[in-house]
N, C-alpha and C positions, 0 to 999 in steps of 0.2 A: 304209559301205564293208565288203564281205563278206570272209570269211576267204580265199577263193580268190584274190581280187584282191590282198590283202595278201601272200600267199605269192608270187605272181607278181612283184610289185614288189620284194620282198625278194631273191628269187633273181636278178633282173636287176641289182640294185645290187651284190650280192656278186660276180656274174660280171664286171661292169664293173671293179670294184676289182682283182680277181685278174688279169684279162687286161691291164689297163692297167699295173699294177705290174710286169708281166713283160716290158714292151717292152725290146728290147735297147738298150744304151747304148754309144756310141763312147768312145774313150779321152779322158776329160776330167779336169780337176783341180778341186778344191773350195777356195773361199775361205770361211773361217768365222771366227767370233770373237764379241766382245761390243761393244755400243755403250753408252757411259757418259756421264754428265754430267762435264764437266772439273773443276768446282769441288769436287764432292762424291764423285766416283768411283762414284756410284749408277747402276745399270743402267737403261736406258730401254726400255720396251716399245713396240712399234708404230712403230719408226723405219723409214723407207723408204730402201733402197739401190737407186738407179736407174741402169741402164746404157743410156743413150738410143740409142746407135748399134746396139746389139744388140736393142733393144726388149725388154729383160729386166729383171728386178728381183726384190727380195724384201723382207720386213719382219722385224724382230726379234720373237721370241716374247715371252711374258709375262715372261721372265727376262732379256730383252735380248740373247738369242743369235740370230745369223743364220747362214745357210749358203746358198751358191749354187755350183752346179757349171757350169763353162764349158770350152770347148776351149782348148788352149794358145794364148796370145797376149797382146797388150797391151790394157788396158782403161782407159777413163776413166769415172768414175762419180761420182754425187753422193749425199750422205747428208743427209737432211732430216728435221726433226721440229718440230712446232709450238712456237714460243717459243724456238727455238734457231737460231744461225747455220748456214746450209747449208755443208757441208764438201765440197770437190771434191778427188778423189783420182785417181791413176793408178797402175796396178800391172802388172807383167809376170808373168803366171801361167804358170809352167813346172813347178810341182809343187803338191801340196796345201799350202795356206798358211793360217796362223792369224794374224789381225790384229785387235787391238782399236782402236776409234776413240772419241775423246772430243769431245763437242760443247760449244760455249760458249753460255751463255745470251745471248739477244738482249735487252739491258736494256730497250729501248723496248717490246718486245712484252709484257714483264711487267706493264706498266701498261694492257694491253688485254685484252679477252676474245675468244677465237676458238673458236667451236664448229666444229670440223672433225675428221673422223675420223682424227686423228693423221697428217695429210698423206696418208692413203690417199684419194685423190680418188674420189668415189662412182662415177664412170664406169669406173674401172679395177679394181674388185674384184667378185668373184662374189657375196659375201655381201650380203644385203639385210636391212632392218629392224634395223639395228644402228647405234648411236651410241657413240663412245668420247670421254670427256670427261676431260682432265687436271684434277685436283682444284683446282688454283689458279684455274681459271676460275670455280669456284663462289663464290670470295671476292668477286667483283665485283657479284653480283646482290642487290638489296634483298629482305629477307625479314621475316617476322613476328618482332618483338622483337629484330631485328638479328642473330639467331643464324644463321650460314651453314649451309646444310643441303643435303646431297647429294641426298636424295630429293625435296625440294621443287623443286630445279632440274630433276630429271627430270620432275616434274609439268607443267613448261612445254613439254614436247615433245608433238608430235601423237600421238594414240592412247593417251594416258595421262590418266586422271582422278584427282582427289584425294579423292573422296568428300565427307565433311563439311569445311567451311571450317576451315583451320588444321591439318588432319590431315596427317601425313606418310605415310599409306597410299598405295599405288599400286593403281589399277584399270586393267589394261592390256588393250586390245582386247576388252572385254566380260567379262573374267575377274574373279574376286573377289580381295580383298586377300591371301588365303591362297595364291593360285596363283602367287606370285612367289618365285623362289628367290634369296635374298639370301646372297651368299658373301663372307666377309672372310678373305683369305689362306687359301683352300680350306676354311674352316670355315663350316658353315651357321649363319645367324643366324635364330632363330625368333621374335623379337619386336624390332621396329625402333624403338619409340617411347619417348621420355622425356616427362615433363610431360603424361601422359595422351594421348600420341600427337601433341602439337603440335610436338615437336622430335624429330628422328631421333637415334639413338644414335651415328651416324657423325661423329666429330670431323674436320672438314675439314683441320685442321693435321697429322693423322696419316695422311691418305690420299694416295696418289700417283696412282692411276689408277682411273677408273670406266668400265666397259664394260657397255652395256645391249643385250640382245637382246629384241625383242618379236615375232619371227617368224623363219622360216627357220633354226631352231635347229641349230647344229652338233651332231654326234652325241656329242661329249664331254660335253654337258650333258643332264641329265634330272632327273626327280623333281617337276616342277611343270608346269602347263598353259600359263601365260600369258606369263611373262617370266623372264629371267635378269639379275640385277644382280651383276656380278663386280667386287669392289673389292680393290685391293692397298694394303697399308700401305707407307709410306716405309721405306727400309732404314737411313737414317742416313748422315751425312757421314763419309767415310773419311779426309778430309784435315784438317778443321778442326772446332773446337767452335763450335756455333751454338745460339741459343735464340730463343724467341718467346714473348711474354707478352701477354695480352689481357684486358680487362675490359669487360663489357657490362651491360645492364639485368637479365639473368637469371642469367648465369653468368660465371665467370672461367676462364682456361685458361693452361697453361704447357707448352711443348714444349722439350725439350733433345735434342741429337744431337751425335755426335762420334765420333772414332776410338777403337777399343780398341787395335788395333795399326795404325799409320798405313799406309794403302794396302792393308791386308789384311782388316781387320774393323772393324765399327762398331756403334753402338747408337742407338736412338731411344726416348725415353719421352715420353708426352704425357698430361696429365691435365686434366680439366675438372670443375668443381663448381658447382652452383647455390647461391644463398644466399637463396632465398625464405623458408626457415625463420627466418633471422636477422632478416628484416623483419617476419614475421608474429608471432613470439613476444611481442614487447613490447606488441602490441595485444590480446592475450588477457586475460580476467579473471584475477585473482590465483589462483583455485583451478583454473586450467586451464593446461596446457602442451601445445604441439603444433606441428606444422609439416609441411613437405614439402621434400624435396631430392632431387637426383639427382647422380650422379657417373659419370665415364668414366675409364678408365685404359688406354692403349695402350702396348705395349712390343714392341720388336723388336731382335734382334741377328743379324748375318750374319758368316760366317767364310769367306773364300776360302782353302781348304786348298791348292789348286794349280790349274793351268789347267784341270783336268778335274773338279774336285769343289768344291762349295760347300754350305754348311750355313746354313739360316735357321731361327731360333726366334722365334715371335711369339705374342702373346696379347692378348686384350681382356677387361676386367672392368668391368661397369657395374651400377648398382643404383638403383632409385627407392624411396622410402619416404615414407609418409604416416602420421602418428601423432597421437594425442590422449590426454592423461593428465588425469584429473579427480579431485578429492578433496574430501571434506567433513569438517571437523574435528569437527563436532558429533556425528554418528553414526558416525564413523570409516569412512565409505564411501569406497572408492577404486576406480577403474577405469582400465585401460590398454588401448588399442586401437591396432593398427597393421596396415597392409597394405603389401605391396611386391612388386616383381618384379625379377628379375636375369637378366643374360646373362653367360655365361663361355665363352670360346673359347681354345684353345691349338693351335698348329700347329708341327710339326717337319718341315722339308722338306730334302731332299737332291737337289741337281742333279748329274747325272753326264753327262759327254760321252764316249760310247763311241768315236766317231771323228768327223771333221768333218761327217758327214752325219746322225748319229744322236745325239739328245739325249733325256734322260729326267729327269723330276721325280717323286720319290717323296714322299708326304706322309702323316704320321701326325697325326690330327686328333681333338681333343676339343671337344665343344660341349654346353652345358647351359643350359636355360631353366627358371625356377621362378617361380611365383606363389604367395604365401602370405598368409594372414589370421590374426592372433593377437588374442585377447581374454582379459583377466584381470579379475576383479571380486572385491572383498573387502567384506563387510558384517559387521562385528563378527567372529564366529568362522566365518562361512560363506565359502566360497571356490568360485569358478567359473572354469574355464579352458578355452579352445577354441583349437586350432591346426588350420588347414586349409591344405593346399597341393596343387598339381598342377604337372606339368611334363614335360619330355622331356630325355633325356641321350643323347648319341651318342658312340660310339667308331668311328673310320673309318680306312681306309687306301685311298689311291688312287695309281696309277702311270700317268703320261701320257708317251707317247713322241712325239717329233717326228722325222720322217725326210724328208730333202730330196734326192730322187734327181736332180732337174734344175731349172733355173730356172723352168720352167712346170709343175712338178709337186711337190706336197708331200703327205705322208701323216701323219695322226695316228691313234694307236691306244692303247688302255689298258684298265685295269680299275679298278673302284670298289666297295668293300665297306663297308657301314655296319651297325653293331649299334645298334638303337634300344632304349632303355629308357623306356617310357611310365609316367607316374604320373597316371592320369586322375583319381584322387581319393584323398586321404589325410586321415584325421581322428583327432585326439587330443582327447578330451573328459574333463574331470574336474569333478564336481559334488558338493561335500561335503554339501549339503543333501539331495540325492536319493540320496546314497551311491552314485554311479554313476561308472564309469570305463570309457572306450572308447579303444582304441588299435588302429586298423585301417588298413591300407594295401593298396591294390591296385596291383600292378606287372605290366606286360606287356612282354615282350621279343620283338623281331622282328629280321629280318635282310634287308638289301637287297644284292644283288650285280648288277653290270652290267659288260658288256664292250662296247667300241665300236670302230668303224673308220670313218674319214672320209678322203676323197681329194679334193684340190683340183687340177684339172688343166685345161689348155687343149687343146681338140680342134683349134682353128685360131686364128689371130690374132683372129678375131671372136667365137668361141664358147668359153666357159669353163664348167666344171661343178664343183660341189661335191656329191659323193655320199657318203652315210654311212648307217650302220646301227648301231643300239644294241639290245642284247638285255638286258633287265632281269628280275630275279627277286626276288619279295618272299615271305618265308617267315614265317609266324606259327603256331607250334606245328606241327600236322600239315598245315596248309593252306598251299599255295603258289600264287602267281600268276606266270605267265610273260608278259612284255610285250615283244613285238617292236615296234621303232620305226624305220621307214625315214625317211630325210631326203634331200631332193634340192633343189638350187638350180642354176639355169641363167641365164647372162647372155649377151646378144647385143649386141655393140658395132656400132652403125651407123657411127660414126666416133669420133674422139678425144673428142668432147664429148657424145655421146648414147648411152646404154646402156639396153636393156630387160632386166628381170629378172623371174624367177618362182621360186616355192619351194613346197614341200610339206613338212610336218613332222607327225609323230604324236608326242604326248607322253602319258605316264602319271604319275599322282600317287598314291603308295601310302599317304600319310598325310593326315589330314583335320584341319581346324581347326574346332572348335566355339566360337562366340563369341556372347555375348548381343547382342540387337538394340539395347540401350540404348547411350548414348554415355558415354565417360569412362574406365572402368577397363579395363585390359588383361586381362580375365578370359578368356584364351585357353587352350583345352584341345586339345592335339594328341592324336589317337587313330589307331591303325593300321587298315588295311583288314581286313575279316573276310569270312566267307562271306555275311553279311547286308549288309555295307557294302563293296562291291567297289572296287578302284582307280578313280579318276577317269580319264577319257580325253578327249583333244581331238585333232581333225584340223584343221589350219589350212592354207589355200591363200592365196597372196599373189602379186600381179603388180604391177609398177611400172615407172616410167620415170625415169631420172636424167639430168640435164644440167648441165654445167659451163660457166661463162661467165667470160671474162677471166682465163685461166690459173688457173682454179679459185678465184678470189677470191669468186665467187658460185656457189652450188650450189643446184639446184632438184630436188626429187624429188616424185613422186606415186605413192602405193601404195594399192591396193585389197586388202582381205582378207575372207575368209569363214571362220568357225570354227564347228565343231560340237563340243559337249561332252556327255559321257555320264557317268552315275553321280555327278553333282555332288550336294552334300548341303545340307539346310536343316533347321531345327528343325520338329517338329510344332507345330501351333497350341498356344500356351500353354506349351510345354516350355522348360526351362532346365536346364543342368547345375549351376548354382551353387545347390544346395539344401543349404546347410550345416546348416540346422536340421532336415533330414529325418531321421526316426527310422529310416529304412531302413538296413540294414547296408551298409557300404561294400563288403563282399565281394559283395553282390548287385547292385552298381551296373552298369548296362548302358547305354552310350551309344547302342547300336543301337535301343533302345526309344524313344529321344527324338527321333530324326531320320528323315527321309525322303530318298530319292534320286530324282533326276530328270534332265532333259536341258536343254541350253541351246544357243542359236544366237546368233551375233553377226556383224556385217558392217559394212563402212564404207569410206570413202575418206579418205586423209590427204594433206595438202599441206604441204610444208616448203620454205622458202626461207631460206638463211643467207648472210650476208656475213662473210667470215673475215679480211679484210685492211683496213688503213686506220684512220683515226682513229675512224670510226663502224663498229661491228661489232654483230652480233646476229642475230636470226632471227625469222621469223613462221611459226607453225604453226596449221593449221586441220584439224579432224576432223569429218566428217559420219558418224555411226555410230548403231547401234541394238543392243540386246541383249534377248532374251526368255528366260525360264526357264519350265519346265513340270514340275510334280510332280502325280502322280495324286491324292494325298490333300490337296493344298493348292489353294485358290482354285477349288474345284469341278472340279479337273482342267483348268482353262483356263490358257493361257499368260499371263504377266504380266511387266511391266517391273520389274527390281530398282531399288533406290534409286539406284545409281550409273549408271543409264542416262541419257545426255545426248545429245540429237540433234545439237546444235551445240557445238563447243568451239574457242575461239580464244585463242592466246597470242602476244603481241608482246613481244620483248625487245630493248632497245637500250642500248649502252654507247658513250659518246662521250668521247674523250680530249681534254678542253678544253685542258689543258696537260700537260707531262710529269708534273707532280705533282698534277694535279687530274683526277679521273674522275667523270663523271656517268653515272648508270644509271637505268633505269626498266623496269617490266614492266606490261603491261595484260593482264588475262584476262577472258574472257567465256564463260559457259556457259548454255545453255538450261536450263529448270527441271528439277529432279530429281523422281522419282516418290516419293510418300508414300502411306501407308495411313492413311486417316482414318476414324474411327467415323462410321457413318451415323446412328445413333441410340443412345440410352442408356435402359435400363430402371431405374426406381427400385428400391431394395432396402430391407430392414428395417434396414440399418446406418445410422448417422447420416449425414444428407444432406451431400453436397459440391456445390459450385456449378460445379466444373470437372473435366473429365476430360482425357485427353491421348492422343497418338498411341501406337501399340504400343511397348512397352518401358518405359512409366511406369505405376505402379499407380494404381488408382482404386477407390473404394468403391461405385461403380455398375457395372453390367454393360454394357460396350461391345459393340455389334453392328456387324459389318463385312459388307457385301455382297460386295466384291471386294478383293483386294490391289492396291496401287498405283492406287487409285481417284482420286488427286488429283495434279496436276502443279503444282509450286511455281513461284514467280517465277524469272525469269532471274537469274543471278549475274554480277556484274562489279565490278571494282575496279582502281585504279591505285596502284602502289607506286613511290616514287622514292628515290634515294640519291645521296650525294656523298661522295667520299673525298679527303682532303688528306694528301699524303705529303711527308715532309721528311727529307733525309739529315742525321743528327746525327753527332757526333764518334765515338760508339761504336756506331752502328747506324742504324736508320731507324724513325721513328714514323709512325703513320697514325691520323688521326681520321676517323671515318665517322658521318654523320648520315643517318637514313632516316625515311620516313613510310610506314606501311602503311595502305592504303585512304585515299588522299589526299583524295578528295571525300566521305568519310564515308558511303558507300553502306550502307544497312541491308539487308544480304543475309540471306535466310532460313537459319537454322541448323536449326530444326525448326518445326513448326506445332502449335498447341495448340487443343483444342476447349473452348469455354465453353458449357456446357449451361444452358438457361433453363428454370426450373421452370414446370410447367403442371399445376395441381391437377386439371383436368378430364380429363386423359389420362395414361396411364402412360408415354407417349412424349413426350420433351421436345424443345424447340427447341434450336438450337445456333448458335454464332457462332465463326468461325475467327479465330485470332490468330497472327500471325507473331512468332517469337522470333528476335532478332538478337543476336549475341554479340560480334563484333569491330567496333568503331567505328574512327575514325581513331586510330592508335597510333604515336606517335613513338618513335624509338630512337636511342641514341648508343653508340658503341664506340670504345675506344682500344686500339691494338696497338703493341707495340715489338719490333723484331727486332734481334738482335745476333749 
């Protein structure tokens, strides 16, 4: 797409927004307020208010606020939200009116799972490529080790791949795992994995709402190429004290919530800790101590100052740690080694209502990710110490406005500013034997600033448009990048049950993630764009058809997409940033010397069928897609398939309410083989001979030779998971037993492939044999939960 075309599209979008916003309005009155849960007084996002006779309606925003402007008169309307009883109301609108509504939980629905876009029937909204999931739905789906996982639930949706088995990473519509923007209460999360990526950091007991965008991005979001995952923490019950405790195979958790001032303010705290270290320590030799653990801690408080002002304070703190201590009493030798990674976020938000039509949220945000390695050794009087770390720290401010001029017209606009502090490499080294001491840290500061405007309006009862424009700036020292990003979505309703949709979105990504190709450790290094490593860019086109059946109890959607990516990054052959032992000065460290930039193309078709009501609920998703990358200095300049390319991907999810207190659930997934890079042959060296080599990312003492990247396609992947929950009301609460089996029929799926080379004395080139390595067999799980 050339610059001239981009300028033309941008001007047309802005002109449309200005002209449309200026349409004259007759004398109307505004009905506005908040929709809350009756039992807890917690606000509910995405609630639908429908005025059927007027064929008008609105939904609550992220903070539960709604606004609709109508002529003077009497109106009957319904308020509906998944999992809650529908509320019917009548009002005489003779002046601007503020009313709050409270919805009651539908107890039967709490024992079911319904994947539905918060009662926003897909044929009635302009937005495409979006799914909104209440967090309680995640609790019904069986998962690895029984740990309920937000991100692994998203992996079951079409257009989303998981990468390696068991990983919580997301690969969305051909994009890399670093191209997903993960947001927790307005704070960016830079690393989402516990237990080396097998469990996500998001504790389902502390999450209220999950919203996923994989295309057609609204202008208020930016900074990543492939997807937006926006999560909201629960606010806490304002009326009563409640708690929830659970214990499983890997971790235990406790959640407490209640009022600070009844009806005015509340708190929520939720903690989770693993106990793998407690199980491993007794099995170690007497001269060794070690283990691994992780923990999460979520906290939130909210204060309703008055009808126009609310304050929210929330935070997340989590850490993983792996350590080993050894000692030898005979020669007084001792060594301590540990590595770990941590996430920290904090958000202060202020909601203010200027008038019934204009709402604003201001957020002050802190986010921090750090990976560190520590090593200490003592041998008699000699001492050696090493401390290495890398990370990124953000301070941000964002202001988001919602304006509701009419029932068929809403406007969002705002500003977002972030100060990034990168620590690509820091090293503290002390060696008493060599009489050497090094203390060097490299720090890079940069700034992001973006303004946006988006307008959602109806041209006619059949045609609706969501037009937007985002202008972003990235500044690093004297260098700056200006990134214009037009967005446009259009929907055409053939009738009440069939709607065609299309969208275009341009996205930029100003920061890059360098990650080693091996599996296991979260050695993630975030670095800024420079003159040599420019911001990544993606243009995505999508077109689709949505149909509702039986009053929206069954919804069907088909979407096709095509995406072009530019300035994406990859390591040069053999390069790695984790060179702790390198004698090169930290101050001379340059990540631009280790990577190359290239292009990518992805396309595909997604089919999605979901049933949202009744005793049997669930969905089926199928994706036919491809992705190719091209770097001038990799693979001889030829395009290749990345590892996460899968031609076919199928997910089936079913939840059956056998009885009111018994729930059966199952998932089946199938994916065609991933691409691997396998050594074609291996030359002998003068080093001691080994009989095995391996795929890229694992060291060998022979020299591996590769003709092409992604030269081997692995076996297909498939598995079946099942679960059953038994719930019982007790005198002081409710207990739940859950039993699950991961990989029920014990399919030996490929985790990676290994080459076994066969010695041949008559030739320097050896024979080889391919071996498949599987990691996850049939794994049972058991969990106990008590709510009070």
